[in-house]
DOMAR-381428 format. One record per atom (N, C-alpha, C, O): residue number from 1; chain; atom name; x, y, z. Coordinates in pm, 1 decimal. Layout:
// DOMAR-381428
(NUM; A; CA; (X; Y; Z))
...
// end
This chain:
// DOMAR-381428
(1; A; N; (10820.0; 12639.3; 12811.2))
(1; A; CA; (10706.2; 12702.6; 12871.7))
(1; A; C; (10754.7; 12826.5; 12946.4))
(1; A; O; (10858.3; 12823.1; 13012.9))
(2; A; N; (10680.4; 12934.2; 12935.1))
(2; A; CA; (10718.7; 13060.0; 12998.5))
(2; A; C; (10690.9; 13055.2; 13148.1))
(2; A; O; (10605.8; 12979.4; 13194.6))
(3; A; N; (10763.4; 13136.9; 13221.8))
(3; A; CA; (10737.2; 13149.4; 13364.5))
(3; A; C; (10609.4; 13228.8; 13383.3))
(3; A; O; (10568.1; 13304.0; 13295.1))
(4; A; N; (10546.5; 13211.1; 13500.5))
(4; A; CA; (10425.7; 13287.2; 13528.6))
(4; A; C; (10461.6; 13433.5; 13551.0))
(4; A; O; (10555.5; 13465.3; 13624.0))
(5; A; N; (10386.5; 13520.8; 13487.9))
(5; A; CA; (10408.1; 13664.7; 13502.1))
(5; A; C; (10343.4; 13712.9; 13631.6))
(5; A; O; (10253.6; 13648.2; 13685.6))
(6; A; N; (10389.6; 13825.5; 13679.6))
(6; A; CA; (10330.7; 13886.1; 13798.3))
(6; A; C; (10200.4; 13954.7; 13761.5))
(6; A; O; (10194.0; 14030.8; 13665.0))
(7; A; N; (10098.7; 13927.4; 13837.8))
(7; A; CA; (9968.4; 13988.7; 13813.2))
(7; A; C; (9949.9; 14104.7; 13909.7))
(7; A; O; (9971.8; 14090.6; 14030.0))
(8; A; N; (9909.7; 14219.3; 13856.4))
(8; A; CA; (9879.6; 14335.5; 13940.6))
(8; A; C; (9728.7; 14348.4; 13954.6))
(8; A; O; (9652.2; 14283.0; 13883.7))
(9; A; N; (9688.2; 14433.1; 14046.3))
(9; A; CA; (9546.2; 14454.4; 14071.7))
(9; A; C; (9477.1; 14511.9; 13948.9))
(9; A; O; (9539.0; 14579.0; 13866.4))
(10; A; N; (9349.7; 14484.6; 13938.9))
(10; A; CA; (9269.8; 14538.2; 13828.8))
(10; A; C; (9259.2; 14689.1; 13841.0))
(10; A; O; (9257.9; 14742.3; 13952.0))
(11; A; N; (9251.5; 14758.8; 13728.1))
(11; A; CA; (9233.4; 14904.0; 13733.9))
(11; A; C; (9094.5; 14937.9; 13788.3))
(11; A; O; (9001.7; 14857.5; 13779.0))
(12; A; N; (9082.0; 15056.0; 13844.3))
(12; A; CA; (8951.8; 15100.5; 13895.4))
(12; A; C; (8847.0; 15100.6; 13785.5))
(12; A; O; (8732.4; 15060.9; 13806.5))
(13; A; N; (8888.9; 15146.4; 13666.6))
(13; A; CA; (8797.3; 15151.9; 13553.7))
(13; A; C; (8874.2; 15116.5; 13426.5))
(13; A; O; (8985.1; 15164.9; 13403.9))
(14; A; N; (8813.9; 15032.0; 13344.9))
(14; A; CA; (8875.6; 14995.5; 13217.0))
(14; A; C; (8846.8; 15102.2; 13113.2))
(14; A; O; (8739.7; 15163.0; 13114.0))
(15; A; N; (8943.2; 15125.5; 13022.8))
(15; A; CA; (8910.9; 15214.2; 12911.7))
(15; A; C; (8819.4; 15137.2; 12816.1))
(15; A; O; (8809.2; 15014.8; 12825.1))
(16; A; N; (8754.5; 15206.9; 12726.7))
(16; A; CA; (8653.2; 15147.9; 12639.6))
(16; A; C; (8709.3; 15035.4; 12552.8))
(16; A; O; (8641.3; 14935.2; 12530.7))
(17; A; N; (8831.5; 15050.2; 12503.9))
(17; A; CA; (8890.3; 14947.6; 12417.4))
(17; A; C; (8921.4; 14819.8; 12494.8))
(17; A; O; (8904.8; 14710.1; 12441.5))
(18; A; N; (8966.1; 14832.3; 12619.1))
(18; A; CA; (8991.3; 14713.7; 12701.1))
(18; A; C; (8860.3; 14648.1; 12742.7))
(18; A; O; (8851.0; 14525.4; 12746.9))
(19; A; N; (8759.5; 14728.4; 12773.2))
(19; A; CA; (8628.0; 14673.2; 12806.6))
(19; A; C; (8572.6; 14594.2; 12688.1))
(19; A; O; (8507.2; 14491.6; 12706.7))
(20; A; N; (8598.4; 14641.4; 12568.0))
(20; A; CA; (8550.7; 14572.7; 12446.8))
(20; A; C; (8611.3; 14433.3; 12435.5))
(20; A; O; (8539.4; 14337.9; 12405.7))
(21; A; N; (8741.9; 14419.1; 12458.7))
(21; A; CA; (8800.4; 14285.4; 12443.6))
(21; A; C; (8756.2; 14191.7; 12556.0))
(21; A; O; (8747.2; 14070.7; 12535.0))
(22; A; N; (8728.6; 14245.5; 12674.3))
(22; A; CA; (8672.9; 14161.0; 12781.4))
(22; A; C; (8534.6; 14111.5; 12739.0))
(22; A; O; (8502.6; 13994.0; 12757.2))
(23; A; N; (8452.8; 14200.1; 12682.7))
(23; A; CA; (8319.5; 14161.7; 12636.2))
(23; A; C; (8328.2; 14057.0; 12525.6))
(23; A; O; (8252.2; 13960.2; 12526.1))
(24; A; N; (8419.3; 14075.2; 12431.6))
(24; A; CA; (8436.8; 13976.3; 12324.8))
(24; A; C; (8479.7; 13840.8; 12381.0))
(24; A; O; (8431.7; 13736.9; 12335.7))
(25; A; N; (8569.2; 13841.5; 12478.6))
(25; A; CA; (8614.6; 13716.4; 12540.9))
(25; A; C; (8499.6; 13646.9; 12613.0))
(25; A; O; (8484.8; 13525.0; 12604.4))
(26; A; N; (8418.7; 13724.5; 12683.9))
(26; A; CA; (8301.7; 13667.6; 12752.8))
(26; A; C; (8206.2; 13605.0; 12653.0))
(26; A; O; (8154.3; 13495.7; 12675.7))
(27; A; N; (8183.2; 13674.4; 12542.4))
(27; A; CA; (8090.4; 13625.4; 12440.2))
(27; A; C; (8139.5; 13495.2; 12378.2))
(27; A; O; (8061.3; 13402.3; 12358.0))
(28; A; N; (8268.6; 13488.5; 12348.0))
(28; A; CA; (8324.6; 13366.4; 12288.2))
(28; A; C; (8307.4; 13248.4; 12382.8))
(28; A; O; (8271.3; 13138.6; 12340.5))
(29; A; N; (8333.2; 13271.4; 12509.2))
(29; A; CA; (8320.3; 13164.0; 12608.5))
(29; A; C; (8175.1; 13121.2; 12623.8))
(29; A; O; (8145.0; 13001.8; 12624.8))
(30; A; N; (8085.9; 13217.4; 12635.7))
(30; A; CA; (7944.2; 13187.1; 12656.8))
(30; A; C; (7882.7; 13117.0; 12535.7))
(30; A; O; (7801.5; 13025.7; 12550.6))
(31; A; N; (7921.6; 13159.9; 12417.0))
(31; A; CA; (7865.5; 13104.5; 12293.7))
(31; A; C; (7895.3; 12955.5; 12281.0))
(31; A; O; (7812.9; 12880.2; 12229.0))
(32; A; N; (8011.0; 12912.5; 12327.5))
(32; A; CA; (8052.4; 12773.5; 12308.4))
(32; A; C; (8049.6; 12690.3; 12436.0))
(32; A; O; (8058.3; 12567.6; 12430.2))
(33; A; N; (8037.7; 12755.4; 12550.2))
(33; A; CA; (8043.7; 12683.0; 12676.6))
(33; A; C; (8183.3; 12633.7; 12708.6))
(33; A; O; (8199.9; 12540.2; 12787.0))
(34; A; N; (8284.0; 12695.8; 12648.7))
(34; A; CA; (8423.3; 12654.6; 12667.1))
(34; A; C; (8474.5; 12692.8; 12805.4))
(34; A; O; (8414.1; 12773.8; 12875.7))
(35; A; N; (8586.1; 12633.5; 12842.4))
(35; A; CA; (8648.5; 12663.1; 12971.0))
(35; A; C; (8695.4; 12808.0; 12979.0))
(35; A; O; (8689.5; 12869.9; 13085.2))
(36; A; N; (8742.2; 12862.0; 12866.2))
(36; A; CA; (8791.8; 13000.0; 12862.4))
(36; A; C; (8748.5; 13067.6; 12732.5))
(36; A; O; (8725.1; 13002.7; 12630.5))
(37; A; N; (8738.7; 13198.0; 12739.9))
(37; A; CA; (8723.1; 13281.1; 12621.4))
(37; A; C; (8835.7; 13382.8; 12624.7))
(37; A; O; (8882.7; 13419.7; 12732.4))
(38; A; N; (8879.0; 13428.0; 12509.4))
(38; A; CA; (8986.5; 13526.4; 12504.1))
(38; A; C; (8964.3; 13618.5; 12385.8))
(38; A; O; (8894.3; 13584.5; 12290.4))
(39; A; N; (9024.9; 13734.9; 12393.9))
(39; A; CA; (9025.1; 13828.2; 12281.0))
(39; A; C; (9154.1; 13908.0; 12287.3))
(39; A; O; (9208.3; 13933.7; 12394.8))
(40; A; N; (9202.0; 13946.7; 12169.9))
(40; A; CA; (9320.8; 14030.6; 12160.6))
(40; A; C; (9289.8; 14148.1; 12068.9))
(40; A; O; (9202.1; 14140.5; 11982.9))
(41; A; N; (9363.6; 14256.8; 12089.0))
(41; A; CA; (9356.4; 14373.9; 12001.4))
(41; A; C; (9494.4; 14395.2; 11942.6))
(41; A; O; (9592.7; 14407.8; 12015.6))
(42; A; N; (9501.6; 14399.1; 11809.6))
(42; A; CA; (9632.0; 14415.6; 11746.8))
(42; A; C; (9670.5; 14562.9; 11739.5))
(42; A; O; (9592.7; 14650.0; 11778.3))
(43; A; N; (9789.2; 14590.1; 11690.3))
(43; A; CA; (9840.7; 14727.3; 11688.2))
(43; A; C; (9770.6; 14815.0; 11585.3))
(43; A; O; (9792.8; 14936.0; 11581.7))
(44; A; N; (9686.0; 14754.9; 11501.4))
(44; A; CA; (9602.9; 14832.2; 11408.8))
(44; A; C; (9462.7; 14854.1; 11463.9))
(44; A; O; (9379.4; 14916.4; 11398.0))
(45; A; N; (9435.3; 14802.9; 11585.6))
(45; A; CA; (9304.5; 14819.2; 11648.3))
(45; A; C; (9204.4; 14710.7; 11615.5))
(45; A; O; (9090.7; 14715.2; 11662.5))
(46; A; N; (9244.8; 14612.3; 11534.9))
(46; A; CA; (9154.3; 14501.1; 11502.5))
(46; A; C; (9147.2; 14405.2; 11621.2))
(46; A; O; (9244.6; 14388.2; 11694.6))
(47; A; N; (9030.8; 14342.8; 11638.8))
(47; A; CA; (9012.6; 14250.3; 11750.1))
(47; A; C; (8984.0; 14109.8; 11698.7))
(47; A; O; (8927.5; 14090.3; 11591.1))
(48; A; N; (9025.5; 14012.1; 11780.2))
(48; A; CA; (9008.5; 13871.3; 11747.6))
(48; A; C; (8964.4; 13800.5; 11875.1))
(48; A; O; (9028.3; 13814.5; 11979.4))
(49; A; N; (8855.6; 13724.6; 11867.0))
(49; A; CA; (8804.6; 13652.1; 11983.3))
(49; A; C; (8810.6; 13502.6; 11956.3))
(49; A; O; (8802.0; 13458.7; 11841.6))
(50; A; N; (8825.6; 13424.6; 12063.2))
(50; A; CA; (8837.2; 13279.5; 12048.5))
(50; A; C; (8800.1; 13212.1; 12179.9))
(50; A; O; (8784.4; 13277.2; 12283.3))
(51; A; N; (8786.5; 13080.9; 12173.1))
(51; A; CA; (8761.3; 13001.9; 12293.9))
(51; A; C; (8858.1; 12884.3; 12297.4))
(51; A; O; (8929.5; 12857.6; 12200.8))
(52; A; N; (8859.0; 12816.1; 12408.6))
(52; A; CA; (8943.1; 12698.5; 12427.3))
(52; A; C; (8911.1; 12593.3; 12321.4))
(52; A; O; (8794.6; 12571.6; 12288.1))
(53; A; N; (9013.8; 12528.5; 12269.2))
(53; A; CA; (8996.7; 12415.4; 12178.3))
(53; A; C; (9041.6; 12291.5; 12254.6))
(53; A; O; (9156.8; 12281.8; 12296.9))
(54; A; N; (8950.0; 12197.6; 12271.6))
(54; A; CA; (8980.8; 12074.7; 12344.7))
(54; A; C; (8933.5; 11954.5; 12263.7))
(54; A; O; (8829.4; 11895.0; 12291.6))
(55; A; N; (9012.8; 11920.8; 12162.9))
(55; A; CA; (8985.6; 11805.0; 12078.2))
(55; A; C; (9081.3; 11692.7; 12115.9))
(55; A; O; (9186.2; 11718.0; 12175.2))
(56; A; N; (9046.5; 11569.7; 12082.4))
(56; A; CA; (9139.2; 11460.6; 12113.6))
(56; A; C; (9279.0; 11481.9; 12055.7))
(56; A; O; (9377.9; 11443.2; 12117.9))
(57; A; N; (9288.3; 11543.1; 11937.4))
(57; A; CA; (9419.0; 11559.3; 11873.2))
(57; A; C; (9475.9; 11700.7; 11883.2))
(57; A; O; (9587.1; 11725.3; 11836.6))
(58; A; N; (9402.2; 11793.6; 11942.9))
(58; A; CA; (9447.8; 11932.6; 11948.2))
(58; A; C; (9394.8; 12001.5; 12073.3))
(58; A; O; (9274.0; 12004.2; 12097.0))
(59; A; N; (9484.8; 12056.6; 12152.6))
(59; A; CA; (9447.6; 12130.6; 12272.5))
(59; A; C; (9516.7; 12265.9; 12268.2))
(59; A; O; (9639.4; 12274.7; 12263.6))
(60; A; N; (9435.3; 12371.8; 12269.7))
(60; A; CA; (9487.4; 12508.0; 12271.3))
(60; A; C; (9407.7; 12590.6; 12371.2))
(60; A; O; (9286.6; 12573.6; 12385.4))
(61; A; N; (9477.0; 12679.7; 12439.9))
(61; A; CA; (9405.5; 12771.7; 12526.9))
(61; A; C; (9334.7; 12875.2; 12439.9))
(61; A; O; (9370.3; 12895.0; 12323.7))
(62; A; N; (9236.1; 12939.5; 12496.4))
(62; A; CA; (9162.2; 13041.9; 12422.2))
(62; A; C; (9256.4; 13153.2; 12376.0))
(62; A; O; (9242.9; 13203.5; 12264.4))
(63; A; N; (9350.5; 13191.4; 12460.3))
(63; A; CA; (9442.2; 13298.5; 12422.7))
(63; A; C; (9536.3; 13254.7; 12311.1))
(63; A; O; (9569.1; 13335.1; 12223.9))
(64; A; N; (9580.0; 13130.0; 12311.7))
(64; A; CA; (9662.3; 13079.5; 12201.4))
(64; A; C; (9585.3; 13087.6; 12069.2))
(64; A; O; (9641.9; 13125.7; 11966.7))
(65; A; N; (9457.8; 13052.1; 12071.1))
(65; A; CA; (9377.1; 13057.2; 11949.2))
(65; A; C; (9358.6; 13201.6; 11903.2))
(65; A; O; (9369.0; 13230.3; 11784.0))
(66; A; N; (9331.4; 13292.7; 11996.6))
(66; A; CA; (9313.1; 13433.7; 11959.7))
(66; A; C; (9441.0; 13491.4; 11899.2))
(66; A; O; (9435.8; 13563.6; 11799.6))
(67; A; N; (9555.1; 13459.9; 11959.0))
(67; A; CA; (9683.3; 13508.2; 11905.3))
(67; A; C; (9708.3; 13446.8; 11767.8))
(67; A; O; (9749.9; 13517.3; 11675.8))
(68; A; N; (9683.9; 13318.1; 11752.5))
(68; A; CA; (9704.1; 13252.9; 11623.6))
(68; A; C; (9615.1; 13314.3; 11516.0))
(68; A; O; (9658.9; 13332.2; 11402.3))
(69; A; N; (9492.4; 13346.2; 11550.2))
(69; A; CA; (9401.1; 13409.0; 11455.0))
(69; A; C; (9451.8; 13546.7; 11414.6))
(69; A; O; (9445.6; 13583.9; 11297.4))
(70; A; N; (9501.8; 13621.9; 11511.5))
(70; A; CA; (9557.2; 13754.1; 11481.0))
(70; A; C; (9677.1; 13742.1; 11387.6))
(70; A; O; (9687.6; 13815.6; 11289.4))
(71; A; N; (9766.9; 13649.6; 11418.2))
(71; A; CA; (9885.6; 13629.9; 11334.4))
(71; A; C; (9844.5; 13585.9; 11193.7))
(71; A; O; (9899.1; 13634.9; 11094.8))
(72; A; N; (9749.0; 13494.3; 11184.7))
(72; A; CA; (9703.5; 13446.0; 11054.4))
(72; A; C; (9636.7; 13556.7; 10973.2))
(72; A; O; (9627.8; 13547.5; 10850.7))
(73; A; N; (9590.1; 13660.9; 11040.9))
(73; A; CA; (9527.7; 13775.3; 10973.9))
(73; A; C; (9627.0; 13886.2; 10944.0))
(73; A; O; (9589.2; 13991.1; 10891.8))
(74; A; N; (9754.3; 13863.8; 10976.8))
(74; A; CA; (9857.7; 13960.8; 10943.8))
(74; A; C; (9897.8; 14054.6; 11055.5))
(74; A; O; (9973.4; 14148.7; 11031.4))
(75; A; N; (9850.4; 14032.8; 11176.4))
(75; A; CA; (9888.4; 14119.8; 11288.3))
(75; A; C; (10037.6; 14108.3; 11315.0))
(75; A; O; (10093.6; 13998.7; 11316.6))
(76; A; N; (10100.4; 14222.2; 11335.8))
(76; A; CA; (10243.7; 14224.4; 11364.8))
(76; A; C; (10273.1; 14247.2; 11512.2))
(76; A; O; (10386.9; 14230.5; 11556.0))
(77; A; N; (10172.3; 14285.1; 11588.7))
(77; A; CA; (10188.5; 14307.1; 11731.7))
(77; A; C; (10052.6; 14317.4; 11797.8))
(77; A; O; (9950.0; 14329.7; 11730.9))
(78; A; N; (10053.3; 14312.1; 11929.7))
(78; A; CA; (9930.0; 14322.7; 12007.5))
(78; A; C; (9936.9; 14442.4; 12100.6))
(78; A; O; (10042.6; 14473.9; 12155.3))
(79; A; N; (9823.6; 14508.8; 12118.1))
(79; A; CA; (9812.8; 14616.8; 12216.7))
(79; A; C; (9768.6; 14563.4; 12352.0))
(79; A; O; (9815.6; 14609.6; 12455.9))
(80; A; N; (9676.9; 14464.6; 12350.7))
(80; A; CA; (9623.1; 14411.0; 12475.6))
(80; A; C; (9554.4; 14278.0; 12450.3))
(80; A; O; (9519.6; 14244.6; 12337.1))
(81; A; N; (9535.6; 14202.9; 12558.1))
(81; A; CA; (9466.3; 14074.1; 12551.9))
(81; A; C; (9377.9; 14060.8; 12675.2))
(81; A; O; (9403.6; 14122.5; 12778.6))
(82; A; N; (9273.2; 13979.3; 12663.0))
(82; A; CA; (9185.2; 13951.9; 12776.5))
(82; A; C; (9150.0; 13804.2; 12776.5))
(82; A; O; (9130.6; 13743.4; 12671.2))
(83; A; N; (9142.0; 13747.7; 12895.7))
(83; A; CA; (9102.2; 13608.4; 12913.4))
(83; A; C; (8990.1; 13605.3; 13016.2))
(83; A; O; (9002.5; 13663.3; 13124.1))
(84; A; N; (8881.3; 13537.9; 12982.8))
(84; A; CA; (8772.9; 13514.2; 13078.0))
(84; A; C; (8784.7; 13369.2; 13120.6))
(84; A; O; (8775.8; 13277.8; 13038.5))
(85; A; N; (8804.7; 13349.4; 13249.4))
(85; A; CA; (8832.6; 13216.3; 13302.2))
(85; A; C; (8788.5; 13205.9; 13446.9))
(85; A; O; (8775.7; 13306.6; 13516.6))
(86; A; N; (8765.5; 13083.9; 13490.9))
(86; A; CA; (8738.6; 13058.8; 13633.0))
(86; A; C; (8868.2; 13031.2; 13708.0))
(86; A; O; (8868.3; 13022.9; 13830.8))
(87; A; N; (8977.3; 13017.0; 13635.6))
(87; A; CA; (9106.5; 12987.0; 13697.3))
(87; A; C; (9160.9; 13107.4; 13773.9))
(87; A; O; (9127.2; 13222.2; 13744.8))
(88; A; N; (9244.1; 13079.0; 13870.4))
(88; A; CA; (9304.0; 13184.3; 13952.8))
(88; A; C; (9418.2; 13256.0; 13883.4))
(88; A; O; (9464.1; 13360.3; 13929.9))
(89; A; N; (9464.4; 13200.2; 13771.6))
(89; A; CA; (9572.3; 13264.3; 13696.1))
(89; A; C; (9561.7; 13224.7; 13549.6))
(89; A; O; (9499.9; 13124.0; 13515.3))
(90; A; N; (9622.4; 13304.7; 13464.6))
(90; A; CA; (9629.7; 13274.6; 13322.2))
(90; A; C; (9747.3; 13179.6; 13302.5))
(90; A; O; (9854.5; 13200.2; 13359.4))
(91; A; N; (9727.4; 13076.9; 13222.9))
(91; A; CA; (9831.5; 12975.6; 13206.0))
(91; A; C; (9957.3; 13033.5; 13141.8))
(91; A; O; (9952.0; 13130.4; 13066.0))
(92; A; N; (10068.6; 12972.1; 13173.9))
(92; A; CA; (10196.9; 13013.8; 13118.0))
(92; A; C; (10197.4; 13000.2; 12966.0))
(92; A; O; (10257.2; 13082.9; 12897.1))
(93; A; N; (10132.3; 12898.0; 12913.1))
(93; A; CA; (10125.6; 12879.8; 12768.2))
(93; A; C; (10050.3; 12994.5; 12701.4))
(93; A; O; (10087.4; 13039.0; 12592.8))
(94; A; N; (9945.8; 13041.5; 12765.8))
(94; A; CA; (9869.2; 13154.6; 12712.8))
(94; A; C; (9953.6; 13280.9; 12710.4))
(94; A; O; (9956.3; 13352.8; 12610.5))
(95; A; N; (10021.7; 13307.3; 12819.9))
(95; A; CA; (10106.6; 13426.6; 12828.9))
(95; A; C; (10219.0; 13418.0; 12726.1))
(95; A; O; (10253.1; 13518.0; 12662.8))
(96; A; N; (10276.3; 13300.0; 12709.3))
(96; A; CA; (10385.2; 13282.3; 12612.8))
(96; A; C; (10339.7; 13316.8; 12471.8))
(96; A; O; (10415.9; 13375.9; 12395.3))
(97; A; N; (10216.4; 13280.8; 12435.9))
(97; A; CA; (10165.7; 13312.3; 12302.1))
(97; A; C; (10160.7; 13463.1; 12280.5))
(97; A; O; (10198.4; 13512.2; 12174.1))
(98; A; N; (10114.7; 13535.7; 12380.1))
(98; A; CA; (10110.8; 13682.3; 12369.9))
(98; A; C; (10252.3; 13737.4; 12361.1))
(98; A; O; (10280.0; 13822.9; 12276.9))
(99; A; N; (10341.8; 13690.0; 12446.1))
(99; A; CA; (10479.6; 13740.1; 12449.9))
(99; A; C; (10558.0; 13706.9; 12323.0))
(99; A; O; (10652.3; 13778.0; 12288.5))
(100; A; N; (10520.2; 13600.6; 12254.0))
(100; A; CA; (10584.0; 13571.1; 12125.8))
(100; A; C; (10562.1; 13683.6; 12025.7))
(100; A; O; (10645.3; 13707.2; 11938.1))
(101; A; N; (10450.9; 13751.7; 12039.3))
(101; A; CA; (10416.2; 13857.8; 11945.3))
(101; A; C; (10449.0; 13996.8; 11999.2))
(101; A; O; (10489.8; 14084.7; 11923.3))
(102; A; N; (10431.4; 14016.7; 12128.4))
(102; A; CA; (10452.8; 14148.4; 12189.4))
(102; A; C; (10496.2; 14130.4; 12334.5))
(102; A; O; (10426.6; 14066.0; 12413.0))
(103; A; N; (10608.7; 14186.0; 12369.0))
(103; A; CA; (10663.3; 14167.6; 12503.8))
(103; A; C; (10589.8; 14244.3; 12612.0))
(103; A; O; (10596.9; 14206.4; 12728.9))
(104; A; N; (10520.1; 14350.1; 12577.0))
(104; A; CA; (10465.6; 14438.5; 12680.5))
(104; A; C; (10313.8; 14449.6; 12683.8))
(104; A; O; (10261.1; 14525.8; 12764.8))
(105; A; N; (10242.4; 14378.2; 12600.5))
(105; A; CA; (10096.0; 14390.8; 12599.6))
(105; A; C; (10037.3; 14342.0; 12731.7))
(105; A; O; (10070.1; 14232.4; 12777.2))
(106; A; N; (9950.9; 14422.1; 12793.6))
(106; A; CA; (9886.2; 14375.2; 12916.2))
(106; A; C; (9785.4; 14264.2; 12885.7))
(106; A; O; (9720.8; 14264.5; 12780.9))
(107; A; N; (9773.1; 14170.0; 12978.2))
(107; A; CA; (9676.1; 14061.8; 12966.8))
(107; A; C; (9579.9; 14075.1; 13084.4))
(107; A; O; (9618.8; 14060.3; 13200.2))
(108; A; N; (9455.2; 14102.9; 13053.0))
(108; A; CA; (9352.0; 14118.6; 13155.1))
(108; A; C; (9292.3; 13982.5; 13186.2))
(108; A; O; (9256.3; 13908.2; 13094.9))
(109; A; N; (9281.5; 13949.0; 13314.8))
(109; A; CA; (9215.1; 13824.3; 13357.3))
(109; A; C; (9082.5; 13861.9; 13420.4))
(109; A; O; (9077.5; 13935.9; 13518.6))
(110; A; N; (8974.3; 13809.5; 13362.2))
(110; A; CA; (8840.8; 13842.9; 13410.4))
(110; A; C; (8763.1; 13717.0; 13444.8))
(110; A; O; (8794.5; 13608.1; 13396.8))
(111; A; N; (8661.1; 13733.0; 13528.6))
(111; A; CA; (8574.2; 13620.3; 13561.3))
(111; A; C; (8455.9; 13617.1; 13464.0))
(111; A; O; (8446.2; 13701.0; 13374.4))
(112; A; N; (8367.7; 13520.9; 13482.1))
(112; A; CA; (8255.9; 13501.0; 13389.7))
(112; A; C; (8162.7; 13621.8; 13381.1))
(112; A; O; (8094.1; 13640.3; 13280.6))
(113; A; N; (8160.1; 13703.4; 13485.4))
(113; A; CA; (8074.5; 13822.7; 13482.8))
(113; A; C; (8140.0; 13938.9; 13409.3))
(113; A; O; (8076.9; 14041.9; 13385.5))
(114; A; N; (8267.6; 13921.6; 13373.5))
(114; A; CA; (8340.2; 14027.8; 13304.7))
(114; A; C; (8418.2; 14119.4; 13397.4))
(114; A; O; (8480.3; 14216.0; 13352.9))
(115; A; N; (8414.7; 14088.6; 13526.8))
(115; A; CA; (8490.5; 14170.9; 13621.1))
(115; A; C; (8638.4; 14133.6; 13613.5))
(115; A; O; (8675.3; 14017.5; 13631.0))
(116; A; N; (8722.2; 14233.6; 13587.3))
(116; A; CA; (8865.3; 14209.4; 13575.7))
(116; A; C; (8923.3; 14189.1; 13714.5))
(116; A; O; (8907.7; 14273.3; 13802.8))
(117; A; N; (8991.2; 14074.3; 13732.7))
(117; A; CA; (9048.1; 14039.2; 13861.8))
(117; A; C; (9195.0; 14080.1; 13871.6))
(117; A; O; (9247.1; 14100.3; 13981.3))
(118; A; N; (9261.2; 14092.2; 13756.8))
(118; A; CA; (9402.3; 14127.7; 13759.2))
(118; A; C; (9454.1; 14154.5; 13620.0))
(118; A; O; (9389.0; 14124.7; 13519.8))
(119; A; N; (9574.0; 14212.3; 13616.3))
(119; A; CA; (9637.9; 14245.3; 13489.0))
(119; A; C; (9782.2; 14196.5; 13492.7))
(119; A; O; (9857.7; 14228.6; 13584.5))
(120; A; N; (9819.0; 14118.9; 13392.4))
(120; A; CA; (9958.1; 14075.1; 13376.8))
(120; A; C; (10023.7; 14167.6; 13276.7))
(120; A; O; (9972.7; 14187.5; 13166.4))
(121; A; N; (10138.6; 14225.1; 13315.9))
(121; A; CA; (10206.4; 14314.1; 13222.0))
(121; A; C; (10353.7; 14282.6; 13214.2))
(121; A; O; (10427.0; 14347.8; 13139.8))
// end
């Protein structure tokens, strides 16, 4: 399991592409009522959204699912990721999934309203 990354303050204003992945993460969470929603943007600009999987035989964070979907679609790296959660931090397992693919992609942590609370880089 990866160590927890340092979270910095949210930017004053998100660029349009980062705002898009926050919106996709919010939508995934709201659509399913899951604990978390996540979205990633790959190095080709494609986006992938997902929610938490909580089955008796399979448990994945929303970000793990989004990264897995990107990899299964042929993504070779990530530009950015976003997680919508009520938690005070993004789980180490979620961060590890992003870092497996890209060491430097920022991970935006947002609340249910879409307000970014912090950025892990």
